[in-house]
C-alpha positions in Angstrom: -173.2 95.9 21.4 -171.4 99.2 21.2 -173.2 102.5 20.1 -171.3 105.4 18.5 -173.2 108.8 18.3 -172.7 111.3 15.5 -174.7 114.4 15.9 -178.4 113.7 15.5 -178.0 110.2 14.3 -176.4 107.0 15.5 -174.6 104.0 14.1 -174.9 100.6 15.8 -171.8 98.5 15.6 -171.7 94.9 16.9 -168.8 94.0 19.2 -165.8 92.4 17.6 -166.3 89.3 19.5 -169.5 88.6 17.6 -167.7 89.0 14.3 -165.0 86.8 15.5 -167.5 84.2 16.5 -168.8 84.0 13.0 -165.4 82.9 11.6 -165.9 79.8 9.6 -164.0 76.8 11.2 -162.9 73.7 9.4 -160.6 70.7 9.9 -161.3 69.0 13.2 -163.9 71.5 14.1 -167.3 71.0 12.5 -169.3 74.1 13.5 -168.9 77.9 13.4 -170.9 79.3 16.4 -169.6 80.7 19.6 -170.7 79.6 23.1 -174.4 80.2 22.9 -176.1 76.9 23.7 -176.4 74.7 26.7 -173.4 72.6 25.9 -171.2 75.5 26.8 -172.4 75.1 30.4 -171.7 71.4 30.6 -171.2 70.6 34.3 -168.0 69.3 35.7 -168.2 65.6 36.6 -168.6 64.7 40.2 -165.3 62.8 40.0 -163.4 65.9 38.8 -165.0 68.0 41.6 -164.0 65.4 44.2 -160.4 65.3 42.8 -160.1 69.1 43.0 -161.5 69.0 46.5 -159.0 66.3 47.5 -156.1 68.3 46.1 -157.4 71.6 47.6 -157.8 73.2 44.2 -160.2 76.0 43.2 -162.3 75.4 40.1 -161.8 79.0 38.9 -158.0 79.1 39.3 -155.8 79.2 36.2 -154.9 76.0 34.3 -152.2 74.8 31.9 -152.1 71.9 29.4 -149.2 69.6 28.5 -149.6 67.0 25.7 -147.3 64.0 25.0 -147.9 62.3 21.7 -145.7 59.1 22.1 -147.3 58.4 25.6 -150.7 59.5 24.3 -151.4 61.6 27.4 -152.9 65.1 28.1 -152.0 66.6 31.5 -154.1 69.3 33.2 -152.2 71.5 35.7 -153.8 74.0 38.1 -152.3 77.0 39.8 -152.3 77.1 43.6 -152.4 80.2 45.9 -148.6 80.6 45.6 -148.7 80.9 41.8 -147.1 77.5 41.2 -148.9 74.8 39.1 -149.7 71.4 40.5 -150.8 68.4 38.4 -154.6 67.9 38.6 -155.1 65.0 36.3 -153.5 63.1 33.4 -156.0 62.1 30.7 -155.3 59.2 28.4 -155.6 60.4 24.9 -158.1 58.5 22.8 -156.6 59.4 19.3 -154.0 61.5 17.6 -152.8 61.3 14.0 -149.6 61.6 12.0 -146.0 61.0 13.2 -143.7 62.4 15.9 -142.6 65.8 14.7 -144.2 69.3 14.1 -147.0 70.1 11.8 -145.8 71.8 8.7 -148.6 71.9 6.1 -152.3 71.8 5.6 -153.5 68.3 5.2 -150.4 66.5 6.6 -152.5 65.0 9.4 -149.8 66.1 11.9 -150.6 67.0 15.4 -148.6 70.2 16.1 -145.7 70.5 18.6 -144.7 73.6 20.4 -146.2 76.3 22.6 -149.7 77.6 21.9 -152.3 79.9 23.5 -156.0 79.3 24.0 -158.3 82.3 24.6 -162.1 82.4 25.5 -163.0 83.1 21.8 -161.4 79.7 20.8 -164.0 77.7 22.8 -166.6 76.0 20.5 -169.5 74.2 22.2 -171.3 73.6 18.9 -168.6 71.4 17.3 -169.7 68.3 15.4 -167.2 66.5 17.7 -169.3 67.3 20.8 -167.1 70.0 22.4 -163.9 71.6 21.3 -161.4 74.4 21.5 -158.8 75.7 19.1 -155.2 75.5 20.4 -154.0 78.4 18.3 -152.0 76.8 15.5 -150.2 78.4 13.6 -148.5 80.5 16.3 -145.7 83.2 15.7 -143.1 80.4 15.4 -145.1 78.5 12.8 -145.7 81.6 10.8 -142.1 82.6 10.7 -141.3 79.2 9.1 -144.1 79.6 6.6 -146.2 76.7 7.9 -149.8 76.3 6.8 -153.0 74.8 8.2 -155.5 75.9 10.8 -158.3 74.9 13.2 -156.3 72.4 15.3 -158.5 71.4 18.1 -158.8 69.4 21.3 -162.2 67.7 20.9 -164.3 64.6 21.6 -165.4 61.7 19.4 -162.0 59.9 19.4 -161.4 60.7 15.8 -158.4 62.7 14.6 -157.3 64.4 11.4 -154.5 66.3 13.0 -156.2 67.1 16.4 -155.9 65.9 20.0 -159.0 63.7 20.2 -160.5 62.6 23.5 -163.7 60.8 24.5 -166.8 62.9 24.9 -166.8 62.4 28.6 -163.1 63.5 28.9 -163.5 66.6 26.8 -166.6 67.6 28.8 -164.4 67.9 31.9 -161.5 69.5 30.0 -163.9 72.1 28.5 -165.5 72.8 31.8 -162.1 73.3 33.5 -161.2 75.8 30.7 -164.5 77.7 31.0 -164.2 78.0 34.8 -160.6 79.2 34.5 -161.6 81.9 32.1 -164.5 82.8 34.4 -162.0 83.2 37.2 -160.1 85.8 35.1 -157.5 83.8 33.2 -156.8 85.6 29.9 -155.2 82.7 28.0 -154.3 79.1 28.7 -150.9 77.9 27.7 -150.9 74.6 25.7 -147.5 72.8 25.6 -147.3 70.0 23.0 -144.4 67.6 22.9 -143.4 64.5 20.8 -142.7 62.6 24.0 -141.8 63.2 27.6 -138.5 65.0 27.6 -136.5 62.5 29.6 -133.0 61.2 29.0 -134.3 57.8 27.8 -136.4 59.3 25.0 -133.7 61.8 24.0 -131.1 59.0 23.7 -133.3 56.7 21.7 -134.4 59.3 19.2 -131.1 61.3 19.1 -130.6 60.8 15.4 -134.1 61.9 14.4 -134.2 64.9 11.9 -136.4 66.8 14.4 -134.0 66.6 17.3 -132.8 70.2 17.0 -136.4 71.4 17.2 -137.1 69.0 20.1 -134.1 70.3 22.1 -135.4 73.8 21.6 -138.9 73.1 23.0 -137.3 71.1 25.8 -136.0 74.4 27.1 -139.6 75.4 27.7 -140.3 72.1 29.4 -137.3 72.6 31.7 -138.4 76.1 32.6 -141.8 74.7 33.6 -140.4 71.7 35.5 -137.9 73.8 37.5 -140.2 76.7 38.4 -143.7 75.0 38.2 -144.8 78.4 36.7 -146.0 79.1 33.2 -142.9 79.9 31.1 -142.6 83.1 29.3 -142.4 82.4 25.6 -141.2 84.5 22.6 -140.0 83.8 19.1 -136.7 85.1 18.0 -135.0 84.4 14.7 -137.3 81.3 14.0 -136.5 79.8 17.4 -138.5 79.6 20.7 -136.9 81.7 23.4 -138.0 81.1 27.0 -137.8 83.2 30.1 -138.4 86.5 28.2 -141.5 88.2 26.9 -139.8 89.8 24.0 -136.5 89.2 22.1 -133.7 90.6 24.2 -136.0 91.4 27.1 -135.0 91.1 30.8 -134.6 87.6 32.2 -134.8 86.1 35.7 -131.1 85.2 35.9 -131.5 82.9 39.0 -134.2 80.9 37.3 -132.2 80.8 34.0 -129.2 79.4 36.0 -131.4 76.7 37.6 -132.7 75.7 34.2 -129.2 75.5 32.7 -128.1 73.2 35.6 -131.0 70.9 34.8 -130.2 70.9 31.1 -126.5 69.9 31.8 -127.6 67.1 34.1 -130.0 65.8 31.5 -127.2 65.9 28.8 -124.9 63.9 31.1 -127.7 61.3 31.5 -128.2 61.1 27.7 -124.5 60.7 27.1 -124.3 57.8 29.6 -127.2 56.1 27.8 -126.0 56.5 24.3 -123.2 53.9 24.7 -125.8 51.1 25.1 -128.9 52.6 23.4 -129.4 52.1 19.7 -130.6 55.2 17.8 -134.1 54.5 16.4 -136.8 56.2 14.5 -140.4 55.7 15.8 -142.8 55.2 12.9 -146.6 55.2 13.0 -149.0 54.2 10.3 -151.2 57.1 11.4 -150.8 58.2 15.0 -151.8 56.2 18.1 -154.0 56.1 21.2 -153.4 55.3 24.9 -153.2 51.6 25.7 -156.3 51.8 28.0 -158.4 52.1 24.8 -156.9 49.1 22.9 -159.5 46.5 23.9 -162.5 48.8 23.8 -164.8 50.0 21.0 -162.6 53.0 20.7 -160.0 50.8 19.0 -162.1 48.0 17.5 -164.4 49.9 15.2 -163.8 49.7 11.5 -165.6 50.4 8.2 -166.9 46.8 8.2 -167.8 46.9 11.9 -168.8 50.4 12.7 -169.3 51.4 16.3 -170.9 54.8 17.1 -169.3 56.8 19.8 -172.8 57.3 21.2 -172.9 53.6 21.9 -169.9 53.8 24.2 -171.4 55.5 27.3 -170.8 59.1 26.1 -173.1 62.1 26.5 -172.9 63.1 22.9 -176.0 62.9 20.7 -173.8 63.2 17.5 -172.6 59.8 16.4 -169.0 59.5 15.0 -166.7 56.8 13.9 -163.2 56.3 15.3 -160.7 57.3 12.7 -158.6 54.7 10.9 -158.6 51.9 13.4 -156.4 49.8 11.0 -153.5 52.2 11.7 -153.5 51.2 15.3 -152.3 47.7 14.3 -148.9 49.2 13.3 -148.5 52.0 15.9 -145.1 52.9 17.2 -142.7 50.6 15.4 -139.1 51.5 16.2 -136.7 50.9 13.3 -132.9 51.3 13.5 -132.2 54.9 12.3 -129.7 53.9 9.7 -132.4 51.9 7.9 -134.7 54.9 7.5 -132.4 57.5 5.8 -133.7 59.1 2.7 -137.1 57.4 2.9 -140.4 59.2 2.2 -143.3 58.9 4.6 -145.0 56.1 2.7 -141.6 54.3 2.5 -141.1 54.7 6.2 -144.5 53.1 7.0 -143.7 50.2 4.6 -140.2 49.8 6.2 -141.8 49.7 9.7 -144.2 47.0 8.7 -141.4 45.0 7.1 -139.2 45.4 10.2 -142.0 44.3 12.5 -142.6 41.1 10.4 -138.8 40.4 10.4 -138.6 40.7 14.2 -141.6 38.4 14.6 -140.0 35.8 12.3 -136.7 36.0 14.1 -138.3 35.6 17.5 -140.1 32.4 16.3 -137.0 30.9 14.8 -135.5 29.3 18.0 -138.8 27.6 18.7 -139.0 26.1 15.2 -135.4 24.8 15.4 -136.0 23.2 18.8 -139.0 21.1 17.6 -137.1 18.2 15.8 -134.6 18.0 18.7 -137.4 17.8 21.3 -139.2 15.1 19.2 -135.9 13.1 18.9 -135.1 13.3 22.6 -138.5 12.0 23.6 -138.3 8.7 21.6 -135.0 6.7 21.9 -135.3 5.3 25.4 -138.7 3.7 24.7 -137.8 2.5 21.2 -134.5 0.6 21.9 -135.1 -3.0 23.0 -133.8 -3.5 26.5 -131.5 -6.6 25.8 -129.9 -5.3 22.5 -127.0 -3.1 23.7 -123.4 -2.6 22.3 -120.9 -4.5 24.5 -117.7 -2.8 23.7 -116.1 0.4 22.3 -115.8 -1.1 18.8 -119.4 -1.7 18.7 -120.2 1.8 19.8 -118.0 3.3 17.2 -119.7 1.2 14.5 -123.2 2.4 15.4 -124.8 4.4 12.6 -125.7 8.1 13.0 -129.2 8.9 14.2 -131.8 9.3 11.5 -132.7 12.9 10.8 -136.3 14.0 11.0 -138.2 14.3 7.7 -137.7 17.6 5.9 -141.4 18.2 5.5 -142.0 18.5 9.3 -139.6 21.5 9.4 -141.1 23.1 6.3 -144.6 22.7 7.8 -143.6 24.5 11.0 -141.9 27.4 9.1 -145.1 27.9 7.1 -147.1 28.1 10.3 -144.7 30.7 11.6 -145.2 32.9 8.6 -149.0 32.7 8.8 -149.3 33.5 12.5 -146.3 35.5 13.8 -147.7 36.1 17.3 -149.0 32.6 18.0 -146.1 30.3 17.1 -144.8 29.7 20.6 -148.2 28.6 22.0 -149.0 26.4 19.0 -145.7 24.7 19.0 -146.0 24.0 22.7 -149.4 22.5 22.1 -148.2 20.2 19.3 -145.2 18.9 21.2 -147.0 18.5 24.5 -149.9 16.6 23.0 -148.0 14.6 20.4 -150.5 14.8 17.5 -150.4 12.2 14.8 -147.9 14.2 12.7 -145.5 14.8 15.6 -145.7 11.1 16.5 -144.7 10.1 13.0 -141.7 12.4 13.2 -140.7 10.9 16.6 -141.0 7.3 15.2 -138.9 8.1 12.2 -136.2 9.8 14.3 -135.9 6.9 16.7 -133.1 4.2 16.3 -134.5 0.9 14.9 -133.5 -2.5 16.3 -132.3 -3.8 13.0 -129.9 -0.9 12.6 -127.9 -1.8 15.8 -124.7 -3.9 15.5 -124.9 -7.6 16.4 -123.0 -8.5 19.6 -119.8 -10.6 18.9 -119.9 -14.3 19.5 -117.9 -15.6 22.4 
């Protein structure tokens, strides 16, 4: 505490950090107390310590975060003695919500995109989601655009309402890395959040997206980092991010700026070469996604009818939580031709994505359905034709009747199956044709030429 003296008396004033710690948090964060309990001192895992030792990294050196929504990955970078950052570890993200694109309003479930700053006061070890820290949304850029919302966190529990959600084990290491970096003297940790990795392939595919102008703006910051491997200076000028300067119009490292411009031109050339044979698409989610490594685990399979507590999945948390909206993961990341998405609301986009996915599955199964009657017909004639009854001349061949078509109900039955199970049509058709069930045998018999239908050989 800080004591101010006034003559004979004194007034005791608590430090500002205590008042700041009492700020009520909401959203992804479930508690309002600062680092005061044992969870704040969660030890780093032995695996993380071994990884740092292997890479020659100091636990108390500065760190930097990079998040990629489409790839569902969170990178932790650590500064070496030269001041450059090296990749320490890429964590698979357990859950994020919303769509690609920035957060704009309270309650939109969007995970923010842009450049944010984490200070020691933003750590919260008493979160209902095991451990968490606030990334600092809204920043100066968001405020200039009038965006609303708050308390966007990185936390555990694999449950997102607009946050970057990890498993409890993952966030324990991420929290410990942040705590140690602050202990080593780092004042603030930069958090870079992107819709996807800023490579030519992604920029070409999503070139028609309404957010592309914003994405190209934050790509400049990504380029600065990738060229220099140092934390980029960030300022906000006229509702745009400006990189390489601390204030609008401030001095810039011209050599670095030239290197960044060279990289940007090279990337633009790559995008231009890909555009000719890359269809412009919009990537649509029902509600966010998770990294594929979690797809066959309890972190994806839980539901309201089959609840699985996070505490049952080898996590240190004593607070049970349910994974958020597992049904949304069944329709994650559907890419629809951009021209089919113009003017649609978010709900309409989700409906369009589900329709497009069903149409693609039906189209993929169509060739197999069409091949079934031909396969059945090809298997029967040789065995069904009597060996001594053969046409003896060209006239007889010309007079032979056309092959009998398969019954219509067989094709209708197969089409019905395709609609019921889009994903399993190939394997089931293969099983039916290979095993020749009773129904397929009937089709083959009907399709085979009958002896009585062949022409009678001419008498000599």
